[in-house]
C-alpha positions as CSV (number, residue, x, y, z in Angstrom):
1,M,121.0,-29.9,-105.1
2,N,117.5,-30.7,-103.9
3,K,116.2,-33.6,-106.1
4,D,112.6,-32.7,-105.1
5,I,112.7,-29.5,-107.1
6,A,112.1,-29.9,-110.9
7,Y,114.5,-28.1,-113.2
8,P,113.5,-26.3,-115.2
9,P,110.4,-25.4,-113.2
10,P,107.2,-26.8,-114.9
11,Q,105.9,-23.3,-115.7
12,Y,107.1,-20.4,-117.9
13,H,105.2,-17.0,-117.9
14,L,105.7,-14.1,-120.3
15,T,104.0,-10.8,-120.4
16,L,104.1,-8.7,-123.6
17,A,103.0,-5.1,-123.7
18,A,102.4,-5.2,-127.4
19,M,102.5,-8.4,-129.5
20,S,104.1,-8.0,-132.9
21,P,104.4,-10.5,-135.8
22,H,108.2,-10.5,-135.2
23,A,107.6,-11.6,-131.5
24,V,105.6,-14.7,-132.6
25,R,108.8,-16.3,-134.0
26,H,110.6,-15.8,-130.7
27,I,107.7,-17.2,-128.7
28,R,107.6,-20.3,-131.0
29,R,111.3,-20.8,-130.2
30,L,110.6,-20.5,-126.5
31,V,107.8,-23.1,-126.8
32,R,110.2,-25.5,-128.6
33,T,113.0,-24.9,-126.1
34,Y,110.8,-25.6,-123.1
35,A,109.1,-28.6,-124.7
36,A,112.6,-30.1,-125.1
37,M,113.7,-29.2,-121.6
38,W,110.5,-30.8,-120.2
39,E,111.3,-33.9,-122.3
40,M,108.4,-33.4,-124.8
41,P,110.4,-32.6,-128.0
42,H,108.0,-34.8,-130.1
43,I,105.1,-32.3,-129.6
44,A,107.1,-29.2,-130.1
45,E,106.2,-28.6,-133.7
46,V,102.5,-28.9,-133.1
47,A,102.8,-26.7,-130.0
48,E,104.6,-24.1,-132.1
49,L,101.9,-24.1,-134.8
50,A,99.1,-23.8,-132.3
51,V,100.7,-21.0,-130.3
52,S,101.3,-19.1,-133.5
53,E,97.6,-19.2,-134.3
54,L,96.7,-17.9,-130.8
55,L,99.2,-15.1,-131.0
56,S,98.1,-14.2,-134.5
57,N,94.6,-13.7,-133.1
58,V,96.0,-11.3,-130.5
59,I,97.7,-9.3,-133.2
60,R,94.5,-9.3,-135.4
61,H,91.8,-8.8,-132.8
62,V,93.1,-7.3,-129.5
63,P,93.3,-3.4,-129.8
64,D,96.4,-2.9,-127.7
65,R,98.0,-6.2,-128.7
66,S,99.0,-6.9,-125.1
67,C,99.0,-10.5,-123.9
68,T,100.4,-13.1,-121.6
69,V,101.8,-16.5,-122.5
70,L,101.9,-19.3,-119.9
71,L,103.4,-22.7,-120.6
72,I,102.7,-25.5,-118.1
73,A,104.1,-29.0,-118.1
74,E,102.3,-31.4,-115.8
75,Q,100.9,-34.9,-115.7
76,G,102.3,-35.9,-119.1
77,R,100.9,-32.9,-121.0
78,L,101.8,-29.4,-122.2
79,R,99.3,-26.7,-121.7
80,V,99.8,-23.3,-123.4
81,E,97.6,-20.3,-122.4
82,V,97.5,-17.0,-124.2
83,G,95.7,-14.3,-122.2
84,D,94.6,-10.8,-123.1
85,N,92.5,-8.0,-121.7
86,W,89.9,-7.9,-124.6
87,A,86.5,-9.1,-123.5
88,A,85.4,-10.4,-127.0
89,L,85.6,-14.2,-127.2
90,P,87.1,-15.9,-130.2
91,A,84.7,-17.9,-132.3
92,R,85.4,-20.7,-134.7
93,R,84.0,-20.0,-138.1
94,A,83.9,-21.7,-141.5
95,A,86.2,-19.9,-143.9
96,G,85.3,-19.9,-147.5
97,P,87.7,-21.5,-150.0
98,W,89.1,-18.2,-151.2
99,E,89.4,-16.5,-147.8
100,E,92.9,-15.8,-146.5
101,S,92.0,-16.1,-142.9
102,G,89.5,-17.7,-140.6
103,R,90.9,-21.2,-140.2
104,G,93.1,-20.8,-137.2
105,L,90.9,-22.1,-134.4
106,A,89.6,-24.9,-136.6
107,M,93.3,-25.9,-137.1
108,V,94.0,-25.6,-133.4
109,D,91.0,-27.9,-132.8
110,L,92.4,-30.5,-135.2
111,I,96.0,-30.6,-134.1
112,T,95.6,-30.4,-130.3
113,D,94.2,-32.8,-127.8
114,A,92.0,-30.1,-126.2
115,W,91.5,-26.4,-126.4
116,G,89.1,-23.8,-125.0
117,V,88.5,-20.2,-123.8
118,D,88.1,-19.1,-120.2
119,R,87.1,-15.6,-119.1
120,T,89.5,-14.0,-116.7
121,P,88.1,-13.4,-113.3
122,A,87.6,-9.9,-111.9
123,R,88.6,-8.1,-115.1
124,P,87.7,-8.1,-118.8
125,G,89.6,-10.5,-120.9
126,K,90.1,-14.2,-121.5
127,R,92.6,-17.0,-121.8
128,V,92.7,-19.1,-124.9
129,W,94.4,-22.4,-124.2
130,F,95.3,-25.7,-125.7
131,E,96.8,-29.0,-124.4
132,L,98.9,-31.6,-126.0
133,K,99.6,-35.0,-124.5
134,A,103.3,-35.9,-124.2
């Protein structure tokens, strides 16, 4: 076996034709599994919570609910990207005390080391991402 090749590879990519609430649970498990395999089990819970919020935004705001999920382990950190083909950018907002939604991005901001939104080149859409230091 070649010792220069990392196992598992430091990336995992998933394309979903239509995100569903049921699929969120499975993707959380994938995040936990890969975090453990990449020797980052101590950040798995936070990563699961943050990816749940990003996927919930796809379900709520992207008309066709299609998305991609990319996990990247490099330089002592985990980066998770959720991409979609909807041009509208997410906006952090202040939810009122009685509102049932509207706190997701504020929570992602609080629990992750960094997060942001990048427009996808050459087509409508965006990638919402976060990073956690291992």
